[in-house]
C-alpha positions as CSV (number, residue, x, y, z in Angstrom):
1,M,10.1,5.4,-21.4
2,D,9.3,2.0,-22.8
3,R,6.3,0.6,-20.7
4,G,6.3,-3.0,-20.9
5,G,3.4,-4.4,-18.6
6,C,2.7,-5.6,-15.2
7,Q,4.4,-7.2,-12.1
8,M,5.2,-10.8,-11.2
9,S,6.1,-10.9,-7.6
10,G,8.3,-9.3,-5.0
11,G,6.8,-6.0,-4.2
12,G,3.3,-5.6,-5.7
13,G,1.7,-9.0,-5.7
14,G,-2.0,-9.4,-6.2
15,G,-4.2,-9.2,-9.2
16,I,-7.8,-10.4,-9.4
17,D,-8.8,-13.5,-7.4
18,G,-11.1,-16.3,-8.6
19,S,-14.2,-14.5,-7.6
20,G,-13.3,-11.3,-9.5
21,G,-12.5,-9.4,-6.4
22,D,-9.4,-7.0,-6.1
23,R,-6.6,-8.5,-4.2
24,G,-4.9,-5.2,-3.9
25,G,-1.8,-5.7,-6.0
26,M,-0.4,-6.8,-9.3
27,I,-0.1,-9.9,-11.6
28,T,2.4,-12.4,-10.3
29,L,3.8,-15.7,-11.4
30,E,1.1,-17.4,-9.5
31,D,-1.5,-15.6,-11.5
32,L,0.1,-17.1,-14.6
33,E,0.0,-20.6,-13.1
34,S,-3.6,-20.1,-12.0
35,F,-4.4,-19.2,-15.6
36,S,-2.4,-22.2,-16.9
37,E,-4.2,-24.5,-14.5
38,D,-7.5,-23.2,-15.7
39,R,-6.4,-23.8,-19.3
40,M,-5.4,-27.3,-18.3
41,S,-8.8,-28.0,-16.8
42,D,-10.4,-26.8,-20.0
43,S,-8.3,-28.8,-22.2
44,G,-8.8,-32.2,-20.7
45,N,-6.3,-34.3,-18.7
46,G,-3.7,-31.3,-18.3
47,S,-0.8,-33.4,-19.3
48,L,2.7,-31.9,-19.8
49,E,2.5,-33.0,-23.5
50,E,-0.7,-31.0,-23.9
51,E,0.8,-28.0,-22.2
52,A,3.8,-28.0,-24.5
53,E,1.5,-27.2,-27.4
54,I,1.0,-23.5,-26.9
55,T,-1.1,-22.0,-29.6
56,E,-1.4,-18.5,-30.8
57,E,-4.9,-18.4,-29.3
58,D,-3.2,-19.3,-25.9
59,D,-0.8,-16.5,-26.4
60,D,-3.6,-14.0,-27.0
61,R,-5.5,-15.4,-24.0
62,L,-2.5,-15.0,-21.7
63,L,-1.8,-11.4,-23.0
64,H,-5.5,-10.4,-22.6
65,Y,-5.6,-11.9,-19.1
66,W,-2.7,-9.7,-18.1
67,Q,-4.1,-6.7,-19.7
68,D,-7.5,-7.0,-18.0
69,V,-5.9,-7.4,-14.6
70,A,-3.4,-4.5,-15.2
71,R,-6.1,-2.2,-16.4
72,G,-7.6,-2.0,-13.0
73,H,-4.3,-0.7,-11.6
74,Q,-3.7,1.9,-14.3
75,V,-0.9,-0.2,-15.9
76,E,-0.6,-0.8,-19.6
77,V,0.5,-4.2,-20.9
78,A,1.9,-3.7,-24.4
79,Q,1.3,-6.1,-27.3
80,D,5.1,-7.0,-27.3
81,M,4.6,-8.7,-24.0
82,A,2.7,-11.5,-25.5
83,Q,6.0,-13.6,-26.2
84,P,7.7,-13.0,-22.8
85,I,4.5,-13.9,-21.0
86,Q,4.0,-17.1,-23.0
87,Q,7.7,-17.9,-22.6
88,L,7.8,-17.4,-18.9
89,T,4.6,-19.3,-18.4
90,T,5.8,-22.4,-20.5
91,N,9.2,-22.5,-18.9
92,N,7.8,-22.4,-15.4
93,E,4.8,-24.7,-15.5
94,G,6.9,-27.6,-14.1
95,R,7.8,-25.4,-11.1
96,S,10.7,-27.7,-10.2
97,N,13.2,-25.9,-12.4
98,R,13.3,-22.6,-10.4
99,E,16.6,-21.9,-8.8
100,H,16.5,-20.5,-5.3
101,I,19.1,-17.9,-4.2
102,P,21.5,-19.8,-1.9
103,F,22.0,-18.7,1.7
104,N,23.1,-20.0,5.1
105,V,20.8,-19.7,8.2
106,L,22.7,-18.0,11.0
107,G,19.9,-18.1,13.5
108,R,16.2,-18.2,14.2
109,R,13.8,-16.8,16.7
110,E,10.6,-18.8,17.5
111,K,7.8,-18.3,19.9
112,C,5.4,-21.2,20.9
113,G,6.9,-23.2,18.0
114,K,6.2,-20.6,15.5
115,L,9.0,-19.0,13.5
116,L,9.1,-15.2,14.0
117,Y,12.1,-14.4,11.9
118,E,15.3,-15.9,10.5
119,K,18.8,-14.4,10.3
120,R,20.7,-15.3,7.0
121,H,23.9,-14.8,5.1
122,Y,23.8,-14.4,1.4
123,E,27.0,-14.5,-0.6
124,K,28.1,-11.9,-3.1
125,G,26.2,-12.2,-6.3
126,Q,25.3,-10.6,-9.7
127,W,21.9,-9.1,-10.1
128,A,20.1,-7.5,-12.9
129,C,18.4,-4.5,-11.7
130,I,16.3,-1.5,-12.8
131,T,15.2,1.5,-10.8
132,L,12.1,3.3,-11.7
133,R,10.0,6.1,-10.3
134,E,6.5,6.3,-11.7
135,D,3.4,8.1,-10.6
136,T,2.4,5.3,-8.1
137,Y,4.3,2.7,-6.2
138,E,2.4,-0.1,-8.0
139,Q,3.3,1.3,-11.4
140,S,6.9,1.5,-10.6
141,I,6.9,-2.2,-9.7
142,C,5.0,-3.2,-12.7
143,Y,7.0,-1.5,-15.3
144,G,10.2,-2.4,-13.5
145,F,9.5,-6.1,-13.4
146,M,8.2,-6.3,-16.9
147,R,11.4,-4.9,-18.3
148,I,13.4,-7.4,-16.2
149,M,11.1,-10.1,-17.5
150,K,12.0,-9.1,-21.1
151,Y,15.7,-9.4,-20.1
152,I,15.1,-12.9,-18.7
153,C,13.1,-14.0,-21.8
154,Q,15.7,-13.2,-24.6
155,Q,16.3,-9.5,-24.5
156,N,19.9,-10.2,-23.6
157,S,23.2,-10.7,-25.2
158,L,22.6,-14.5,-25.5
159,G,19.2,-14.0,-27.1
160,D,18.0,-16.9,-24.9
161,Y,15.8,-17.7,-21.9
162,L,18.0,-17.3,-18.8
163,G,15.9,-19.2,-16.3
164,M,13.9,-18.1,-13.3
165,T,15.4,-17.6,-9.8
166,L,13.5,-16.9,-6.7
167,P,12.8,-14.7,-4.9
168,I,12.4,-11.7,-7.2
169,V,13.1,-8.8,-4.9
170,T,12.1,-5.2,-4.7
171,V,14.2,-2.7,-2.8
172,V,11.7,-0.2,-1.2
173,R,12.7,3.1,0.4
174,T,10.8,4.7,3.2
175,N,11.0,7.9,5.4
176,E,12.6,7.7,8.8
177,N,9.6,6.5,10.7
178,H,8.5,4.1,7.9
179,S,5.2,5.7,7.4
180,V,5.7,6.6,3.8
181,I,7.1,4.4,0.9
182,S,8.8,6.1,-1.9
183,H,7.5,5.6,-5.4
184,E,11.1,4.9,-6.5
185,V,11.8,1.3,-6.4
186,T,14.5,-1.1,-7.6
187,V,13.4,-4.5,-9.0
188,A,16.2,-7.1,-9.0
189,Y,16.7,-10.6,-10.3
190,Y,19.5,-12.8,-9.2
191,L,21.4,-14.3,-12.1
192,P,21.2,-18.1,-12.3
193,I,24.4,-19.9,-11.1
194,E,25.5,-20.7,-14.7
195,H,25.4,-16.9,-15.6
196,Q,27.0,-15.6,-12.3
197,A,30.5,-15.6,-13.8
198,Q,29.6,-14.0,-17.1
199,P,26.1,-12.3,-16.8
200,P,24.4,-11.8,-20.3
201,Q,24.2,-8.1,-20.9
202,P,20.8,-6.5,-21.2
203,S,19.4,-5.0,-24.4
204,D,17.5,-2.4,-22.2
205,G,19.9,0.4,-21.5
206,E,18.2,1.1,-18.2
207,I,18.8,-2.4,-16.8
208,F,22.2,-2.8,-15.2
209,I,24.1,-5.7,-13.8
210,D,25.1,-4.9,-10.2
211,V,27.4,-6.9,-7.8
212,W,25.7,-7.1,-4.5
213,P,28.1,-7.7,-1.7
214,P,27.7,-10.3,1.0
215,M,24.8,-9.4,3.2
216,I,23.3,-10.5,6.4
217,V,19.4,-10.1,6.5
218,Y,16.7,-10.6,9.0
219,T,13.7,-12.1,7.3
220,R,10.1,-12.5,8.2
221,A,7.6,-14.5,6.1
222,F,4.1,-13.3,5.4
223,T,1.3,-14.2,3.1
224,G,-1.2,-12.1,1.1
225,P,-0.9,-9.1,-1.2
226,T,2.0,-6.8,-1.0
227,N,1.2,-3.0,-1.3
228,E,2.1,0.1,0.5
229,V,-0.1,-0.6,3.5
230,T,1.0,-4.2,4.0
231,I,4.6,-3.4,3.6
232,V,4.6,-0.7,6.2
233,N,2.8,-3.1,8.6
234,Q,5.4,-5.8,7.9
235,I,8.4,-3.5,8.5
236,D,6.8,-2.3,11.8
237,A,6.0,-5.9,12.8
238,L,9.7,-7.1,12.2
239,A,11.1,-4.1,13.8
240,E,9.2,-4.8,17.1
241,M,10.6,-8.5,17.1
242,L,14.2,-7.5,16.6
243,D,16.4,-7.1,19.7
244,T,18.5,-4.6,18.0
245,P,16.6,-3.0,15.1
246,D,19.2,-0.1,15.1
247,A,21.7,-2.6,13.8
248,C,19.8,-2.6,10.6
249,V,19.5,-0.2,7.7
250,N,16.7,2.1,8.7
251,D,15.3,3.6,5.4
252,S,15.7,0.8,2.8
253,F,14.2,-2.6,2.9
254,I,13.7,-5.6,0.6
255,V,10.3,-7.3,-0.3
256,A,11.0,-10.7,-1.6
257,G,8.4,-12.6,-3.6
258,Y,8.3,-16.4,-3.9
259,T,6.0,-18.7,-5.9
260,N,3.2,-20.3,-4.1
261,P,2.0,-23.5,-5.8
262,A,-1.5,-23.0,-4.3
263,H,-1.6,-19.5,-5.8
264,S,-4.4,-18.5,-3.4
265,N,-2.0,-16.7,-1.0
266,R,1.2,-15.0,-1.8
267,Q,4.4,-16.2,-0.1
268,N,6.5,-13.3,0.7
269,E,9.2,-12.0,3.1
270,I,10.3,-8.6,4.4
271,W,14.1,-8.3,4.6
272,F,16.1,-6.0,7.0
273,L,19.7,-5.5,6.0
274,E,22.2,-5.5,8.7
275,R,24.5,-2.6,8.7
276,H,28.2,-3.2,7.8
Protein backbone atom coordinates (compact mmCIF):
# COMPACT_ATOMS: atom_id res chain seq x y z
CA MET A 1 0.00 0.00 0.00
CA ASP A 2 1.25 3.46 -0.89
CA ARG A 3 1.69 5.40 2.31
CA GLY A 4 1.52 9.07 1.59
CA GLY A 5 1.74 10.99 4.84
CA CYS A 6 -0.33 12.56 7.55
CA GLN A 7 -3.79 14.00 8.14
CA MET A 8 -5.28 17.43 7.63
CA SER A 9 -8.51 17.64 9.49
CA GLY A 10 -11.79 15.95 9.99
CA GLY A 11 -11.00 13.05 12.16
CA GLY A 12 -7.58 13.11 13.73
CA GLY A 13 -6.75 16.76 14.28
CA GLY A 14 -3.86 17.83 16.42
CA GLY A 15 -0.14 17.81 15.91
CA ILE A 16 2.36 19.62 18.10
CA ASP A 17 1.42 22.93 19.64
CA GLY A 18 3.58 26.00 19.80
CA SER A 19 5.13 24.93 23.08
CA GLY A 20 6.14 21.54 21.70
CA GLY A 21 3.41 19.68 23.58
CA ASP A 22 1.44 16.80 22.09
CA ARG A 23 -2.10 17.85 21.20
CA GLY A 24 -3.21 14.28 20.77
CA GLY A 25 -3.78 14.10 17.02
CA MET A 26 -2.48 14.71 13.51
CA ILE A 27 -1.31 17.50 11.27
CA THR A 28 -4.14 19.65 10.01
CA LEU A 29 -4.54 22.51 7.56
CA GLU A 30 -4.32 24.83 10.56
CA ASP A 31 -0.84 23.47 11.26
CA LEU A 32 0.18 24.40 7.74
CA GLU A 33 -1.25 27.88 8.27
CA SER A 34 0.59 28.19 11.55
CA PHE A 35 3.79 27.19 9.83
CA SER A 36 3.13 29.68 7.03
CA GLU A 37 2.43 32.46 9.51
CA ASP A 38 5.70 31.69 11.29
CA ARG A 39 7.46 31.87 7.93
CA MET A 40 5.74 35.21 7.21
CA SER A 41 6.96 36.57 10.52
CA ASP A 42 10.49 35.40 9.76
CA SER A 43 10.49 36.86 6.24
CA GLY A 44 9.44 40.41 7.08
CA ASN A 45 6.12 42.06 6.32
CA GLY A 46 4.31 38.84 5.38
CA SER A 47 2.80 40.26 2.21
CA LEU A 48 0.98 38.05 -0.28
CA GLU A 49 3.64 38.93 -2.83
CA GLU A 50 6.32 37.55 -0.55
CA GLU A 51 4.31 34.44 0.15
CA ALA A 52 3.90 33.77 -3.57
CA GLU A 53 7.64 33.23 -3.85
CA ILE A 54 7.85 29.67 -2.55
CA THR A 55 11.41 28.39 -2.71
CA GLU A 56 12.81 24.88 -2.64
CA GLU A 57 14.04 25.61 0.87
CA ASP A 58 10.44 26.41 1.90
CA ASP A 59 9.28 23.12 0.35
CA ASP A 60 11.87 21.23 2.39
CA ARG A 61 10.94 23.05 5.59
CA LEU A 62 7.25 22.26 5.10
CA LEU A 63 7.98 18.61 4.40
CA HIS A 64 10.31 18.29 7.39
CA TYR A 65 7.74 19.99 9.60
CA TRP A 66 5.13 17.41 8.62
CA GLN A 67 7.62 14.57 9.04
CA ASP A 68 8.63 15.72 12.52
CA VAL A 69 5.03 15.93 13.72
CA ALA A 70 4.00 12.67 12.07
CA ARG A 71 6.92 10.74 13.52
CA GLY A 72 5.45 11.09 16.99
CA HIS A 73 2.32 9.31 15.78
CA GLN A 74 4.07 6.44 13.99
CA VAL A 75 3.17 7.90 10.63
CA GLU A 76 5.58 8.17 7.73
CA VAL A 77 5.48 11.20 5.44
CA ALA A 78 7.05 10.26 2.11
CA GLN A 79 9.34 12.55 0.11
CA ASP A 80 6.78 12.71 -2.70
CA MET A 81 4.44 14.63 -0.40
CA ALA A 82 6.60 17.78 -0.67
CA GLN A 83 4.79 19.10 -3.75
CA PRO A 84 1.20 18.44 -2.56
CA ILE A 85 1.99 19.98 0.84
CA GLN A 86 3.46 23.09 -0.79
CA GLN A 87 0.58 23.30 -3.27
CA LEU A 88 -2.14 23.02 -0.65
CA THR A 89 -0.37 25.55 1.55
CA THR A 90 0.10 28.09 -1.25
CA ASN A 91 -3.45 27.76 -2.57
CA ASN A 92 -5.04 28.10 0.85
CA GLU A 93 -3.08 30.89 2.51
CA GLY A 94 -5.76 33.40 1.45
CA ARG A 95 -8.40 31.32 3.32
CA SER A 96 -11.23 33.08 1.47
CA ASN A 97 -11.13 30.72 -1.51
CA ARG A 98 -12.35 27.65 0.36
CA GLU A 99 -15.74 26.42 -0.69
CA HIS A 100 -18.11 25.26 2.03
CA ILE A 101 -20.47 22.38 1.41
CA PRO A 102 -23.95 23.89 0.94
CA PHE A 103 -26.76 22.99 3.35
CA ASN A 104 -30.07 24.25 4.70
CA VAL A 105 -30.77 24.62 8.40
CA LEU A 106 -33.96 22.79 9.39
CA GLY A 107 -33.87 23.51 13.11
CA ARG A 108 -31.75 24.47 16.09
CA ARG A 109 -31.79 23.67 19.77
CA GLU A 110 -30.42 26.21 22.19
CA LYS A 111 -30.07 26.46 25.94
CA CYS A 112 -29.46 29.75 27.72
CA GLY A 113 -28.58 31.33 24.40
CA LYS A 114 -26.00 28.65 23.57
CA LEU A 115 -26.43 26.48 20.48
CA LEU A 116 -26.52 22.81 21.48
CA TYR A 117 -27.03 21.28 18.06
CA GLU A 118 -28.34 22.01 14.60
CA LYS A 119 -30.44 19.97 12.21
CA ARG A 120 -29.39 20.34 8.57
CA HIS A 121 -30.27 19.08 5.13
CA TYR A 122 -27.49 18.35 2.63
CA GLU A 123 -28.29 17.79 -1.04
CA LYS A 124 -27.06 14.84 -3.07
CA GLY A 125 -23.42 15.30 -3.99
CA GLN A 126 -20.29 13.73 -5.43
CA TRP A 127 -17.50 12.87 -3.02
CA ALA A 128 -14.00 11.48 -3.47
CA CYS A 129 -13.55 8.80 -0.82
CA ILE A 130 -11.01 6.30 0.41
CA THR A 131 -11.53 3.61 3.05
CA LEU A 132 -8.53 2.30 4.95
CA ARG A 133 -7.91 0.13 7.97
CA GLU A 134 -4.45 0.56 9.45
CA ASP A 135 -2.92 -0.61 12.73
CA THR A 136 -4.29 2.42 14.57
CA TYR A 137 -7.19 4.79 14.11
CA GLU A 138 -4.84 7.75 13.67
CA GLN A 139 -2.82 5.97 10.99
CA SER A 140 -5.97 5.17 9.05
CA ILE A 141 -6.94 8.83 9.03
CA CYS A 142 -3.43 10.01 8.19
CA TYR A 143 -2.83 7.77 5.23
CA GLY A 144 -6.37 8.17 4.01
CA PHE A 145 -6.28 11.94 3.95
CA MET A 146 -2.85 12.17 2.37
CA ARG A 147 -4.00 10.11 -0.55
CA ILE A 148 -7.07 12.33 -0.91
CA MET A 149 -4.72 15.30 -0.72
CA LYS A 150 -2.71 13.97 -3.67
CA TYR A 151 -5.95 13.63 -5.62
CA ILE A 152 -6.82 17.26 -4.85
CA CYS A 153 -3.33 18.42 -5.79
CA GLN A 154 -2.95 17.02 -9.35
CA GLN A 155 -3.23 13.22 -9.16
CA ASN A 156 -6.47 13.34 -11.11
CA SER A 157 -7.55 13.15 -14.73
CA LEU A 158 -7.30 16.94 -15.11
CA GLY A 159 -3.77 17.03 -13.74
CA ASP A 160 -4.67 20.22 -11.90
CA TYR A 161 -5.37 21.54 -8.39
CA LEU A 162 -9.09 21.00 -7.78
CA GLY A 163 -9.67 23.44 -4.93
CA MET A 164 -10.38 22.92 -1.24
CA THR A 165 -13.84 22.35 0.19
CA LEU A 166 -14.80 22.28 3.85
CA PRO A 167 -15.39 20.35 5.90
CA ILE A 168 -13.23 17.35 5.17
CA VAL A 169 -15.17 14.51 6.75
CA THR A 170 -14.27 11.19 8.26
CA VAL A 171 -16.83 8.44 8.58
CA VAL A 172 -16.17 6.54 11.80
CA ARG A 173 -17.72 3.26 12.86
CA THR A 174 -18.40 2.14 16.41
CA ASN A 175 -19.79 -0.81 18.30
CA GLU A 176 -23.39 -0.72 19.50
CA ASN A 177 -22.74 1.16 22.74
CA HIS A 178 -20.23 3.55 21.12
CA SER A 179 -17.41 2.51 23.44
CA VAL A 180 -15.03 1.32 20.70
CA ILE A 181 -14.15 3.04 17.43
CA SER A 182 -13.10 0.88 14.50
CA HIS A 183 -9.69 1.43 12.91
CA GLU A 184 -11.47 1.31 9.55
CA VAL A 185 -12.35 4.83 8.45
CA THR A 186 -13.53 6.54 5.29
CA VAL A 187 -12.04 9.94 4.51
CA ALA A 188 -14.20 11.95 2.12
CA TYR A 189 -13.76 15.18 0.14
CA TYR A 190 -16.73 16.99 -1.38
CA LEU A 191 -16.04 17.91 -5.00
CA PRO A 192 -16.20 21.67 -5.65
CA ILE A 193 -19.32 22.88 -7.44
CA GLU A 194 -17.48 23.26 -10.76
CA HIS A 195 -16.54 19.56 -10.67
CA GLN A 196 -19.83 18.12 -9.38
CA ALA A 197 -21.25 17.33 -12.82
CA GLN A 198 -18.07 15.67 -14.10
CA PRO A 199 -15.75 14.69 -11.24
CA PRO A 200 -12.10 14.33 -12.25
CA GLN A 201 -11.10 10.69 -11.98
CA PRO A 202 -8.46 9.77 -9.39
CA SER A 203 -5.11 8.29 -10.40
CA ASP A 204 -5.14 6.28 -7.17
CA GLY A 205 -7.12 3.10 -7.77
CA GLU A 206 -8.32 2.95 -4.14
CA ILE A 207 -9.94 6.39 -4.25
CA PHE A 208 -13.47 6.21 -5.60
CA ILE A 209 -16.05 8.80 -6.56
CA ASP A 210 -19.25 8.16 -4.64
CA VAL A 211 -22.65 9.82 -4.94
CA TRP A 212 -23.98 10.53 -1.47
CA PRO A 213 -27.78 10.80 -1.39
CA PRO A 214 -29.55 13.72 0.29
CA MET A 215 -29.09 13.48 4.03
CA ILE A 216 -30.43 15.02 7.18
CA VAL A 217 -27.84 15.36 9.90
CA TYR A 218 -27.78 16.52 13.51
CA THR A 219 -24.57 18.41 14.15
CA ARG A 220 -22.83 19.52 17.31
CA ALA A 221 -19.77 21.77 17.23
CA PHE A 222 -16.75 21.20 19.43
CA THR A 223 -13.19 22.46 19.61
CA GLY A 224 -9.88 20.82 20.30
CA PRO A 225 -8.19 17.65 19.07
CA THR A 226 -10.16 14.78 17.60
CA ASN A 227 -9.06 11.33 18.70
CA GLU A 228 -10.74 8.12 19.80
CA VAL A 229 -11.49 9.43 23.29
CA THR A 230 -12.86 12.82 22.26
CA ILE A 231 -14.98 11.34 19.48
CA VAL A 232 -16.61 8.83 21.85
CA ASN A 233 -17.29 11.68 24.29
CA GLN A 234 -18.84 13.85 21.58
CA ILE A 235 -21.04 11.02 20.33
CA ASP A 236 -22.31 10.42 23.86
CA ALA A 237 -22.89 14.13 24.45
CA LEU A 238 -24.97 14.61 21.31
CA ALA A 239 -26.94 11.40 21.92
CA GLU A 240 -27.98 12.75 25.34
CA MET A 241 -29.19 16.03 23.82
CA LEU A 242 -31.36 14.52 21.10
CA ASP A 243 -35.02 13.89 21.88
CA THR A 244 -35.09 10.85 19.58
CA PRO A 245 -31.56 9.48 19.17
CA ASP A 246 -33.02 6.21 17.89
CA ALA A 247 -34.09 8.08 14.76
CA CYS A 248 -30.41 8.27 13.79
CA VAL A 249 -27.96 5.68 12.52
CA ASN A 250 -26.45 4.06 15.61
CA ASP A 251 -23.10 2.63 14.49
CA SER A 252 -21.72 5.10 11.96
CA PHE A 253 -20.97 8.78 12.54
CA ILE A 254 -19.19 11.61 10.79
CA VAL A 255 -16.46 13.84 12.18
CA ALA A 256 -16.30 17.08 10.20
CA GLY A 257 -13.17 19.20 10.35
CA TYR A 258 -13.12 22.93 9.57
CA THR A 259 -10.36 25.47 9.26
CA ASN A 260 -9.78 27.65 12.27
CA PRO A 261 -8.03 30.90 11.35
CA ALA A 262 -6.64 31.18 14.89
CA HIS A 263 -5.26 27.64 14.56
CA SER A 264 -4.91 27.31 18.34
CA ASN A 265 -8.17 25.37 18.71
CA ARG A 266 -9.68 23.02 16.19
CA GLN A 267 -13.20 23.69 14.92
CA ASN A 268 -15.01 20.40 14.48
CA GLU A 269 -18.48 18.93 14.40
CA ILE A 270 -19.90 15.51 15.16
CA TRP A 271 -22.67 14.49 12.76
CA PHE A 272 -25.49 12.00 13.39
CA LEU A 273 -27.24 10.80 10.24
CA GLU A 274 -31.01 10.54 10.35
CA ARG A 275 -32.33 7.16 9.22
CA HIS A 276 -34.17 7.09 5.90
